[in-house]
N, C-alpha and C positions, 0 to 999 in steps of 0.2 A: 565311459572310459575308465581305465584303471586308475585307482587313487595314487597320488604322488606324495612322497615325503619331501618337505622343503629342506632338504638337506642336500676313522679309517679302520674299516673292517679288514682283518688280515694285516699284511704288511709287517713292518718291524719298526723299532725305535730308530729315529733319525740320529745321525751324528750331531751332537750339539752345535748349533749355529751353522749347519750345512746349508740352510735355506734362509739367509739373513734378511730377506724381504718379507718373510712370514710374519703376520700380525695376529695377535689375539684380540678380538673385539669383545669388550666386556661391558655389562651394564651394572649400575649400582642397585642393589636390592635391599640393603640394610645398613644404614649409617655409612661407614666407610668400607663396607664389604662389596666386592665386585664378583660377578659370575661370568665365566666364559660362555658366550653364545654363538659366535661365528668366527671365521677366519677372515683374512684379508691380505692384501699385498701393498707394500709401500711403493708407490709409483713416482712420487716426488717427495721432497723432504717434508712438505706440509700437506700431503695428500695420500689417502689410502683408497684403494679399489676394493669393493666387496660386492655382495649380492644385494639387489634391491629388497628382497624378501627378508633380509636381516634388519632392515631399518625400521625402528619404532621410535618416532619422535617424542613419545610420551615419557620415555626413559632418559636417564642421564648416562652417557656413554663415555668410555675412554678406550684407547688402544694401548696395547703393551707390545713393545718391540724388543728384540734381543733376548727373548725368553726361550727357555727349553722346558723346564718343569714349571707348570703354571701354579703349583701349590708351594713352591719353594723360592725364596729370594736368593738369587745367585750373584747379584751385583752387576749384572750385564744389562738389566732391563731398563727401558725407558717407558714410563707411563705418561701419556699425553691425552688430555681431554679432547673430545670431538666438539667443534664449535658450530658446525653446520653440515647438512646432508644435501646431496644433489642426486636425486633418483632420476633415472631416465624418464623423460616425459611420457613415453608410450607404455611404461610398466603398468600392468593391471594386477593388483594383489589378489584378485579373485580368479585369475587364470595363469597359474605358474607356467603352464605349457605354452602360453602365448609368446614367451620370450621376453626380451628386454630386461632380463633379471640382472641389472648392473647398477651400481651407485658409486659415487665418489664422496668421501668424507673429508671435510676440511678440518685440519688439526688446529688447536689453539696456538701452537707454536711449532716451528720446524724441528724435525728429528735431527739428532747429531749422528752423522755417518761415521762408522768405525768398522772394526773387523767383525762385530756382532750384528750391525745394522747396515744394510745396503739397499739400494734401489733395485726394484725388479726391472728386468729387460722385457720390453713389450715387442710383439711382432709388428711388421709393417701392415698397413691397412690392406685387408682383403686376403692375406696369406692363409692358405689352407694346407695342412700337412697331410702326407700320404697315410694310407692304412698301415697299422702296426708301427707307426713312428713311436719311439720310446718316450714315455712320459711318467712322471711321478705325481701323485696327489699327496698333499701333506696337510696335517691338522691334528687337533686335540680331540676330535670327535669320538663318538661311541665306538668301543672296540668290538661290539657286536650289536645286532638289532635288539633294542630293548635293554641294552647294557648301560654302562656309565662312561663318562669322559675319561680319556687317557690323561694321566698326569704329565707325561713327557710327549714331546712332539713325535708323531709317527709319520711314516712314509709308506706308500704302497705303489708298486710298479703297475701301471695301467697303460698297456699299449693302445694307441689310438684306433678307433673303429670308424671307418669312413662313412659318409652320409648314406651312400647307396646301400650299405649293409645295415646300418643302424635304423634306417627308415623302412626296412622290410616289415611286412605284416606280422611275422613271428618274432620280431625284435620290438622296437618302439613304435613302428608304424608312423602315422601322421602326427603323433605327439612331438616328434623331433623336427625341428626347423633347420634351415640352412645357416641360421645365425647361432647355432648351437654346435657343440663338440661332444662326441661320445668317446668314452675310454673305459676299458676293462671288459666286463661281462662275464668274468669268472668268479673265483673265490674271494678276490680282493676288490674293495670298493671304498668310496667315501660313505659317510653316514652322518647322522645328526650331530651338529657341532662342528662339522667340517665346512658347512655352507659358507660361501663367500671367499673361501681360501683358494689358493692357486693350483692349477694344473701346470706343472713345470715340464716342458717338453724340450728335448735335446735337438738342437739344430746346429750342424757344423761344430760340434764339440762344446756348445754353449747352451745354457738353459734359458728359455724364454717362457714367460707366463702366457700360455695360449688359452687358458680357460679359467672361469670363475665358477666354483662349485655351485650347482643350482639344485638338482633334484635326483633322487633315486626312486626305485619302484616302491610303491606302498606295500608290496608283498614281502619286502625285506631288502636290506642294504646290498646284499650280494646275490640277487636273483639271477639265475642263468639267462643269458640273452637279454638282459636288461642292464646294460652298462650304465655307469654314472654319467649324468648329462651335465654339461658345463655351458655357460654362456661363452660364445666364441669371442675372445678379446679383439681379434683383428677386424671384427665387424663394427667395433665401437671406438677404435682409436681416434678417429677424427672428432667424434663427439667429445671424448675425454680431453683431447687437446684444446678444444674450444672452451670447455668448462674451466679447466685449470689455468689456462693462459689468461683468459679474460677476467676471471675472478681474481687472479693475482694482481692484475693491473688495478683492480678496484678493491684492494684488500682491506681498506678502512671502512667499507660499507657492510651493513648487515643485509644480505640479500633475501628475497622471498624464495619460496620453492619455485621450481620450474613451472612456467605457464606453457600450455600447448601453443605451438605456433604453426602457421600455414606454410607449407613448402614453397608456395607461390607468393611469398610475402611481398615481393616487389610489385606485384600486379594488384594488390589489395589497397583499398582506400584507408582501411584501418588495420593496423598490425602492431599493437603495442601492449605493454603491461607495465606495472609499476614495481619498483624496488624501494626499500626504505633505508636510509642511512642511519648510522648509530644515533645521531642527535634527533631523529624523527623526521628529518627532511625527506620530502617525497621526490623521487627521481622518476620522471616519465621516460620510459625506455621505448623507443619506437624506431621503425625502419620502413620508410617508404619514400620513393623518389620525389614526391611532392614537397618534401622538406628541403630539397635543394642540396643535400649532402651527397654528391656523387664523387667518388674518390678514385685516385690512381691505385693501381694494383700493387700492393706491397709484397715483399719477399717472405714475410712472416706475418702472423696475426697481429693486429694493432687495434687501437681504440681512438675514436673521435668523440669529443664531448662538446656540445653546443648548449649554451644557456637559452632556454625558451622563455621563462618568466622569472621575475624577481618580485617578491612581495614579503610582507611581514611574517607570513607563515612558513616561509621556506623558499627553496630554489628548485625549480623544475629543470632538469637537464635531459638532453637527448644523448644517449650513449649508444654507439655502434661499434661492435667488434666485427671485423671483416677479414676475409681471407683472399678472395679473388674478385676482380672487378666483374667478371662474367658469371660468378657463382656466389653472389652476396647472400650471406646467411645470417640469421639472428642467432647468435651463439650465447647470449646472456640468459 
């Protein structure tokens, strides 16, 4: 299979702060110096959406919001440390083309919303846009294959390419999945450094973030009939709502990385994993009917906590985040 690059060629400089949900994801590489590595979108005041392949937990990360020129302090920026990472549990770093290239970043404190920093609008679950729907990719990525980062935020017009076209053998073939979005395929495209950033698509006169920049062809960022491929946001909105809503309810805890869970959790005898609170207390998180916690269906996600054991070493709690009585899912 053709090599993929885990990553705005062409396009033009964006009007300053025209895309106020755009985030620069930066890692510390020398004392107090930070380097732009990926883009992202502010989806809640304390949460940023980016690509899973951007996440490296061995580094110290921050996000910068309200920025335009990443090398110049303009007085509009907000720099906030990343306190935790939530990568989709099905993400496989050894197979970029497998999909699930999406992650949420928990910020150490909430961003301040103003004319320079705004929340992204996300599409409803399952929404798929038509061929040639107008979209823009934005980022500080390389201005050409093998080039260097752009100092100022750039944008490139990338019309959507529908799945039936993008999956043709002379385009991306089976590399592209239905949980992905293709856009472009001409002289303009995303490139390294744009990864994780938004694909902003116009729907009824308003821009929604329909894609998370995932990869381009290993033959070059703007290879003909190899449009930029994005994670389709509308395939993961339910997952993101579960992560951000339930984590906010347990905001004073330090959570573990996601554990794999069985879709048929309710029919299993064992379906649990652990999270650790700030003070070192162990929280046993489990979900099975035998525990006797059968709940009425709420109108929105909520949390139940039940003390299982009390001892000198800490408290074990059962924590359930649930959405529907007939579709109980482990969201933590």
